[in-house]
C-alpha positions as CSV (number, residue, x, y, z in Angstrom):
1,M,18.2,-4.1,15.3
2,I,16.5,-0.9,13.9
3,L,13.8,-0.9,17.1
4,A,16.7,-1.2,19.4
5,L,18.4,1.7,18.2
6,L,15.4,3.6,18.4
7,L,13.9,2.9,21.7
8,G,17.5,2.1,23.4
9,C,18.5,-0.6,24.4
10,A,17.5,-0.8,28.2
11,D,13.5,0.3,26.3
12,F,14.1,-3.0,23.4
13,L,15.2,-5.3,26.9
14,T,11.9,-4.4,28.9
15,I,9.9,-4.9,25.5
16,A,11.5,-8.1,25.1
17,E,11.0,-9.6,28.7
18,T,7.3,-8.3,28.4
19,L,6.9,-10.4,24.7
20,E,8.5,-13.4,26.6
21,D,6.4,-13.0,29.5
22,L,3.1,-12.8,27.2
23,T,3.9,-15.5,25.2
24,N,5.6,-17.8,27.9
25,P,3.3,-21.6,27.4
26,M,3.6,-21.9,30.9
27,V,-0.6,-21.0,32.4
28,V,-1.5,-21.2,36.4
29,Q,-5.3,-20.3,37.3
30,A,-5.3,-21.1,41.0
31,W,-7.4,-20.0,44.0
32,Y,-6.8,-20.5,47.7
33,L,-10.2,-20.1,50.3
34,G,-9.8,-20.1,53.8
35,L,-12.8,-21.0,56.3
36,E,-13.3,-19.0,59.3
37,P,-14.4,-20.3,62.6
38,L,-17.7,-21.5,62.1
39,P,-21.5,-19.8,64.0
40,D,-22.7,-22.0,66.6
41,G,-25.3,-24.3,65.1
42,V,-23.4,-24.4,62.0
43,D,-21.7,-27.7,61.0
44,L,-20.5,-28.5,57.9
45,S,-18.9,-31.5,58.1
46,D,-21.5,-33.8,55.5
47,S,-20.9,-31.3,52.8
48,G,-18.1,-30.4,50.2
49,W,-16.7,-27.9,52.8
50,G,-16.1,-30.2,55.8
51,S,-11.9,-30.2,54.9
52,G,-11.6,-26.9,55.2
53,S,-9.5,-24.5,53.8
54,S,-8.6,-25.5,50.5
55,V,-6.4,-24.6,46.9
56,R,-6.9,-26.2,43.6
57,V,-4.4,-25.2,40.9
58,M,-5.2,-25.5,37.1
59,L,-2.5,-25.7,34.6
60,A,-2.3,-25.5,30.8
61,D,-0.4,-24.8,28.0
62,A,-0.8,-21.4,26.3
63,T,1.2,-22.4,22.8
64,S,-3.5,-22.6,21.9
65,F,-4.5,-21.0,24.4
66,D,-8.1,-20.1,23.3
67,Q,-8.6,-24.1,23.8
68,L,-6.8,-24.1,27.8
69,E,-8.9,-26.9,28.5
70,Q,-7.8,-29.1,26.3
71,A,-4.1,-28.4,26.8
72,P,-4.0,-29.4,30.5
73,I,0.0,-30.0,32.2
74,D,-0.4,-33.0,34.9
75,D,3.7,-33.9,34.8
76,A,4.0,-30.8,37.5
77,A,4.8,-30.6,40.9
78,V,3.4,-27.9,42.9
79,E,3.4,-26.4,46.2
80,L,1.6,-24.1,48.2
81,E,4.1,-22.3,50.6
82,V,2.1,-19.9,53.4
83,D,4.4,-18.2,56.4
84,G,7.4,-20.3,54.9
85,A,6.1,-23.4,55.0
86,G,5.6,-25.4,52.1
87,Y,2.5,-27.6,51.1
88,S,2.6,-30.1,48.2
89,L,-0.7,-31.0,46.1
90,L,-1.4,-33.9,44.8
91,P,-2.7,-34.0,41.6
92,E,-6.4,-35.0,39.7
93,S,-7.1,-35.1,36.3
94,D,-7.2,-32.4,33.2
95,G,-4.1,-30.2,34.9
96,Q,-6.0,-29.7,38.0
97,F,-3.5,-29.7,41.8
98,V,-5.5,-29.7,45.0
99,A,-4.7,-30.0,48.8
100,T,-7.2,-29.3,51.9
101,S,-6.5,-29.0,55.7
102,E,-6.8,-32.4,56.2
103,D,-3.9,-32.7,54.5
104,G,-2.4,-30.3,57.0
105,L,-3.0,-26.8,54.7
106,P,-3.5,-23.2,56.8
107,W,-5.3,-20.9,56.5
108,A,-4.5,-17.3,57.9
109,A,-5.0,-13.8,56.7
110,D,-2.2,-11.5,55.8
111,A,0.0,-14.2,55.0
112,D,3.1,-14.1,52.7
113,T,1.7,-17.0,49.8
114,V,3.9,-18.4,47.1
115,L,2.7,-20.9,44.4
116,R,5.4,-22.7,42.9
117,V,5.3,-24.5,39.5
118,D,8.4,-27.0,38.8
119,R,7.9,-28.0,35.2
120,D,10.7,-27.5,33.0
121,G,12.0,-25.0,35.4
122,S,10.1,-22.6,38.1
123,H,7.1,-20.7,37.7
124,Q,5.3,-19.0,40.4
125,L,2.8,-16.6,41.5
126,A,3.0,-14.6,44.9
127,M,0.5,-12.6,47.6
128,V,-0.6,-11.5,50.7
129,T,-4.0,-13.2,52.1
130,P,-7.4,-10.7,52.6
131,E,-9.4,-10.8,55.8
132,A,-12.4,-11.7,55.2
133,P,-15.6,-9.7,54.4
134,D,-17.9,-8.2,56.6
135,V,-21.4,-9.9,55.9
136,D,-24.5,-8.8,56.8
137,L,-27.8,-10.6,55.5
138,P,-31.0,-10.6,56.9
139,E,-31.8,-13.9,59.2
140,T,-34.9,-15.4,57.7
141,I,-36.2,-15.5,54.1
142,E,-39.1,-17.0,52.2
143,A,-38.8,-20.3,50.6
144,G,-37.7,-19.8,46.7
145,D,-36.8,-15.9,47.3
146,D,-33.9,-14.7,45.5
147,L,-30.8,-13.5,48.1
148,G,-28.8,-10.3,47.1
149,V,-25.4,-10.7,48.7
150,S,-22.7,-7.3,48.7
151,V,-19.1,-7.1,49.8
152,E,-19.3,-3.5,48.0
153,G,-16.9,-1.1,49.7
154,Q,-14.9,-3.5,51.0
155,D,-11.2,-4.0,49.0
156,Y,-11.6,-7.0,47.1
157,D,-11.4,-7.2,43.2
158,N,-14.3,-10.4,43.4
159,V,-16.8,-12.6,45.5
160,M,-17.5,-16.3,45.6
161,V,-21.2,-17.2,47.4
162,T,-22.1,-21.1,48.3
163,V,-25.3,-22.0,50.0
164,V,-25.2,-25.2,51.9
165,R,-28.6,-26.6,53.4
166,L,-27.6,-28.0,56.3
167,A,-30.0,-30.9,57.0
168,D,-28.4,-32.9,54.5
169,G,-25.1,-31.0,53.4
170,Q,-26.1,-30.4,49.9
171,T,-24.5,-27.3,48.5
172,T,-27.9,-25.8,46.5
173,Y,-25.8,-23.1,45.0
174,D,-22.2,-22.5,44.2
175,S,-20.4,-19.7,42.1
176,L,-16.6,-21.3,42.8
177,P,-15.0,-22.0,39.2
178,T,-14.5,-25.6,38.3
179,D,-12.3,-25.7,35.0
180,I,-10.0,-23.2,33.9
181,A,-12.0,-21.3,31.3
182,E,-14.0,-20.1,34.6
183,L,-11.4,-19.5,36.4
184,Y,-9.7,-17.3,33.7
185,R,-13.4,-15.3,33.3
186,L,-13.5,-15.1,37.3
187,T,-10.0,-13.6,37.6
188,H,-9.6,-10.9,34.5
189,A,-13.2,-9.6,34.8
190,S,-14.1,-6.1,37.0
191,G,-16.4,-8.6,38.5
192,S,-19.5,-7.4,40.5
193,L,-19.4,-7.5,44.0
194,D,-23.0,-7.9,44.0
195,V,-24.5,-11.2,44.0
196,E,-28.0,-12.4,43.4
197,I,-28.5,-16.1,44.5
198,P,-31.4,-17.7,42.7
199,G,-34.6,-18.8,45.1
200,S,-34.1,-22.5,43.6
201,A,-30.8,-22.7,46.1
202,F,-33.4,-21.9,48.8
203,R,-36.4,-24.4,47.2
204,E,-36.9,-26.4,50.8
205,P,-37.8,-24.9,54.6
206,G,-35.4,-25.5,56.2
207,A,-31.7,-24.5,57.9
208,Y,-29.4,-23.2,55.4
209,A,-25.3,-21.5,55.8
210,V,-24.5,-18.9,53.5
211,G,-20.7,-18.8,52.6
212,V,-19.5,-15.1,51.1
213,A,-15.4,-14.8,50.6
214,G,-14.1,-11.8,49.2
215,L,-11.1,-12.4,47.0
216,I,-8.1,-10.5,46.0
217,N,-6.2,-11.0,43.0
218,A,-2.1,-11.8,42.8
219,D,-0.3,-8.6,41.2
220,P,1.0,-9.6,38.0
221,D,4.4,-7.8,39.4
222,D,4.2,-11.1,41.5
223,Y,4.2,-13.7,38.9
224,E,7.6,-15.4,37.6
225,G,8.0,-17.4,34.6
226,V,4.4,-17.7,33.7
227,N,2.1,-16.6,31.1
228,L,1.5,-13.0,32.5
229,A,-2.1,-12.4,30.3
230,L,-3.7,-15.8,31.4
231,S,-2.3,-16.5,34.9
232,A,-3.5,-15.8,38.2
233,L,-4.1,-16.9,41.8
234,T,-6.7,-15.5,43.8
235,A,-7.7,-16.0,47.7
236,G,-10.0,-15.0,49.9
237,S,-11.7,-16.9,53.2
238,L,-15.1,-18.1,53.4
239,R,-17.4,-16.6,56.3
240,F,-20.7,-18.8,56.4
241,V,-23.9,-17.0,58.1
242,P,-27.2,-19.3,58.8
243,M,-29.7,-18.6,57.9
244,R,-33.6,-20.1,58.1
245,V,-35.8,-20.5,55.2
246,E,-39.5,-20.4,55.8
């Protein structure tokens, strides 16, 4: 009551709404990745990227926010809407929900995208998808050499990199988060737009493809019904570049 008198009703309501958003137990962490048309000679059908564009959503209860990975939410309906068309996500274990191009999921830059979660009410995060980055990489490197990748000077919040050995489709390096704690660290850090891929990714001579995605995080002003401090949606499109390891 005293706080209301000091700050005025409007300010008090704003503070109350902000606190409610920060203490909301619904945590939604998600990435949505497109796949640019592949260069000639690059075939990813035998790799983990053979399913094309993909979205992965991780849900958790923030009642114990320091142990999100121990509090997954499995009983929700999750949908990604892209330019007005909705695509349902399928549940996996540990509060994760997925969809890929094989389920009809598209990717387009500059698409109005809304992630909706239905569980004890409606929760959503919205954004506009970014363009793929410009990538400048050498055509050849020596086996075992490190490789620097940079999207500095381009308007991204973070960068994601993956390396595929084309002979067998094996992913030899990947910076994609696999659990909600890793995804939180990615989306809530002022990440470097420079990545050094370790030489272990290029241990064997042969043909490789290096995929680079510049990631943009959704604006918390476009979140509804989720924990503002812990939730995030990030998106970007992978551009694969062929490379020869000698």
